[in-house]
C-alpha positions, 0 to 999 in steps of 0.5 A: 500500500502506498501512503500519500501526503495526506496520510490516507492509504490508497486502495489497490485497484488491480488491473486497469482493464478490469476497472469498470470505470474505464470500460466505456473508453476501452469499448470505444477504442476497441470498436475504432480498432475493429472498424479500422482493421475491417476497412484495411482488410476489406479495401487493401489486403483482401482485394490483393489476396483475391487477385492473387487467388484469381491469378493462381486459379487462372494459371491452374486452369491454363495449365490444366487446359495445356495438359489436356491438349498435350494429353490429346496430342500424346493420344493421337501420337500413340494412335499414329505410332500404333497404326504405323506399327500395324502397317509395318507388321502387315508389310513385313508379313507380305514380304515374308509371304512373298519370300516364302513363295519365291523360296518354295518355287525355287525349291519345287523347281530344284526338287523337280530337277533332282527328281528328273536326274534321279529318275534318269540315274535310276533307269541307267542303274536298273539297265546296268543291273539288268545287264550285270544280272544277265551277264552274271547268270550267263557267267554262272551257267558257263562256270557251272557247265565247265565245273560239271564237265571238269568234275565228270572228267575227274571222276573218270566219266566221259564228258557229254557237253549236251548232257552237262548243259541240260543238267546245269540249265535244269538246275539253274531254272529251279 
């Protein structure tokens, strides 16, 4: 407690904000401050913030439109790529089919030529085999006649050429 010059003690008031005698003055300045803040925000700050937000919204909208346009271009490019790829595959299949047909044609011609050559060789071989077979049969018959005649002579008999030939021929026929 403080004592003034007259000797009376002053009563402690406490916090000045809670003193009811100063409330009307505090309420007045509170209202003045709120009105000033309201005008500053509504006339200066909020229009600037709104302009920035509008500008950002416009930029975002433009970016989305550009992205959509690029997406459409990408889809068109992908479609063109797929079409070109399909055309290339079709063309490659045609080229492969033509090459196969040409190879098959050459193979058929070579096979026909080889078959003709083989047929000629087979005919020649069969003729040669027939000649050899005929010659071999005649040679076997001749050797058989000579051997039979030599055996008959060796055994002390008389060699009758006609009988030896007929016996060898009968035996060779079966």
